N, C-alpha and C positions, 0 to 999 in steps of 0.2 A: 327532592326537598330543597327549597330556596331559603337562603338566609335572610331573615326580616331584620331590619334595623331595630336596635334597642330603643323603645319609646322612652323619652324623658320629658315631663311637662316643663313648659318654660324653656329657658336656655341654660339651666343649671348643668355644669359640666360641659357645655358646648362651647368650643372656641369658634367664634364667628370670623376672626381675622386678627392679624398682628398689625400693630400700628406704633409708630414712634410718637404720635401726637397724643394719644389717649390710652389710659389704662383704667380698667375697672378693678377695684380692690373690693371684691364681695366680702372678704374676711372682716373688713372694718367699715363696710357700707360706704365706700368712697368712690368718686369718679375723679380721676386726675388728668389734667391737661398739661403736658410737658413739664411734669414735676410739681404742678400747683394744684391744690385741692380746689375743686370747683365751687364748693360751698363758700370758701374764703374769696375766690375771685368774684362770685356774685355779690358779696357784701362790700368788698373793698376796691374792686377795679372797675373802671369804666368799660362799656361795651367795646370801644375802640382799642383799649388796652388788651383786652382778651382776644379780639380778632387779630391784633398784631402778634400776640403770643402764638396763636394757632398758625398763622401764615409764616412768620419769620423765625419762630423757634425760641424767642425770648420776649420779655416785656420791653416796651420802648422807654427810652429816656424822654425828657420833656420836649426837646427839639423834634425827636422822631415822632412823638405822639401828635404834636401839632401838625407836622407835615402829613402824617397819615390821615388825620381828621380832614385836612384840606383836600386830599386826594379823594377820600370817600365822598365828601360833599359834592364833588363834580359828578358823582354817579347817583345822586339822590333826587334828580330832577324828575318830576312826574308831569307829562304832557297834559295840556288842558283837556283834550278829548278823553283821557283816561279818568281824570277827575270828574268830568261830566257823566261818564258811564257810571262810576261808583255812586255818584249822587242820584242817578236815575233808577238804581236798584231799590227794590222794596225795603222799607226800614224793618221789616219783619225777618229779613235774611239773617242767618247766623253770621257773626263777624268773620269766622274762618272762610265761609262761602264768598263773602264780599272781598276779602283778601285774595282768594284764589282768582276770582274774576279780574281784579285790578292787576295782579301780577301777570296774568295771561295777556291782558290788554298792553301792558308795557312792552311785551316782546315785539310789537309791531313797530316800535321806535328804536329798537336795539340796533346800532350800526353794524354789530358784529353778530347778527343773528345766526349766521352759518357756522360760527366757530364752536 
């Protein structure tokens, strides 16, 4: 006789992993990033502030936020052939499919493609 795993629908009662970055508080229906309620971050913080929080472990001050935004902007260049590819796709495509194609095309210009 073999032991079968106990079936549980969804992920209730299942620990998927431990993280210092994120906590799921199912008892109060909250998702917490490094001590901050994500619903509050979504309303009150900029994308870059939340990204800094996740990467650095704390919210940035004004100087850090400005520097972080400048750094991110250096990585937001989309090469002309990628833009042309996206424009050539049928306008009936689902936006997520267009995004997937565009992101895949961007890999060809990644100088660190092997990392």
